[in-house]
C-alpha atoms as one frame of an Amber mdcrd trajectory, in Angstrom:
protein
   4.645 -50.674 -12.003   3.778 -47.163 -10.813   6.197 -44.494 -12.024   6.925
 -43.340  -8.464   7.879 -46.885  -7.387  10.167 -47.343 -10.404  12.037 -44.226
  -9.269  12.290 -45.437  -5.657  13.675 -48.795  -6.819  16.243 -47.139  -9.090
  15.280 -49.243 -12.123  16.793 -48.287 -15.471  14.500 -47.336 -18.320  14.670
 -48.939 -21.732  12.238 -49.340 -24.598   8.516 -48.832 -25.012   5.428 -51.021
 -25.496   1.881 -50.357 -26.597  -0.676 -51.366 -23.971  -4.392 -51.971 -24.576
  -6.816 -51.037 -21.822 -10.114 -52.796 -21.034 -11.997 -50.127 -23.007  -9.784
 -50.875 -26.081  -7.810 -47.609 -25.809  -4.141 -47.980 -26.713  -1.209 -46.093
 -25.300   2.573 -46.254 -25.677   4.285 -46.596 -22.292   7.949 -46.870 -21.260
   9.591 -49.996 -19.842  11.847 -50.375 -16.831  14.521 -53.074 -16.754  15.804
 -55.273 -13.969  12.793 -55.657 -11.668  13.291 -58.613  -9.324   9.989 -60.363
  -8.614   9.824 -62.781  -5.655   6.692 -64.834  -4.992   6.297 -67.896  -2.789
  10.057 -68.404  -2.494  10.674 -68.166  -6.251  12.439 -65.240  -7.914  13.139
 -63.859 -11.369  14.311 -60.632 -12.984  12.070 -59.061 -15.626  11.122 -55.876
 -17.420   7.991 -53.998 -16.364   5.676 -51.436 -17.899   5.887 -48.029 -16.227
   2.402 -46.745 -15.435   1.167 -43.523 -13.880   1.861 -42.843 -10.188  -0.294
 -44.906  -7.812  -1.480 -47.326 -10.536  -2.001 -50.934  -9.485   0.990 -53.206
 -10.257  -0.071 -56.415 -12.002   1.678 -59.789 -12.256   1.259 -61.163 -15.771
   1.235 -64.523 -17.467   4.931 -64.503 -18.423   6.064 -63.956 -14.823   3.720
 -66.670 -13.516   4.956 -69.080 -16.202   8.642 -68.513 -15.473   8.060 -68.865
 -11.724   5.950 -71.965 -12.512   2.984 -70.732 -10.484  -0.731 -71.243 -11.164
  -3.823 -69.327 -10.153  -6.619 -71.392  -8.595  -9.690 -69.237  -9.236 -12.033
 -71.588  -7.332  -9.969 -71.201  -4.153  -8.760 -67.665  -4.906  -5.134 -68.740
  -4.346  -1.762 -68.660  -6.061   0.610 -71.608  -5.721   3.217 -73.805  -7.406
   2.120 -76.309 -10.019   1.659 -79.740  -8.424   4.390 -81.109 -10.727   6.918
 -78.652  -9.288   6.210 -78.038  -5.602   9.796 -77.107  -4.640  11.417 -75.401
  -7.652  10.206 -74.058 -10.992  10.131 -76.767 -13.655  11.121 -75.318 -17.030
  11.142 -77.176 -20.348  14.181 -76.981 -22.618  14.618 -78.213 -26.141  17.534
 -80.607 -26.450  20.124 -79.459 -28.976  20.819 -81.800 -31.856  24.368 -83.021
 -32.295  26.547 -81.439 -35.006  26.495 -84.729 -36.960  22.683 -84.741 -37.014
  22.599 -81.088 -38.099  25.019 -81.825 -40.956  22.876 -84.701 -42.284  19.621
 -82.759 -42.092  20.820 -79.411 -43.400  19.333 -78.030 -46.559  20.165 -75.234
 -48.923  17.641 -72.506 -49.532  17.264 -71.389 -53.135  18.541 -74.462 -55.003
  22.009 -76.067 -55.302
């Protein structure tokens, strides 16, 4: 996200990441928190990398995955996965019951 847009949106800053450019240069850049991204009727809140003023904002893989959207390169389009045309479909791991956890617990380091 361009630095000037981060300021206009009033996003809070927090943390840093190292980015790698196409020419393999690396640079440490700051993060902004709390950016709401809305695409095709789906929304999420995420962090974003703060780039120089007027840089091109990019939507990455993690945002597309959480919004459950796919890129169709042949048609040059972005749309929902066929399995989830109306709402994002997210997978969750079912928690085991306490009884199952007790039977399968182990002790590290002996005993």
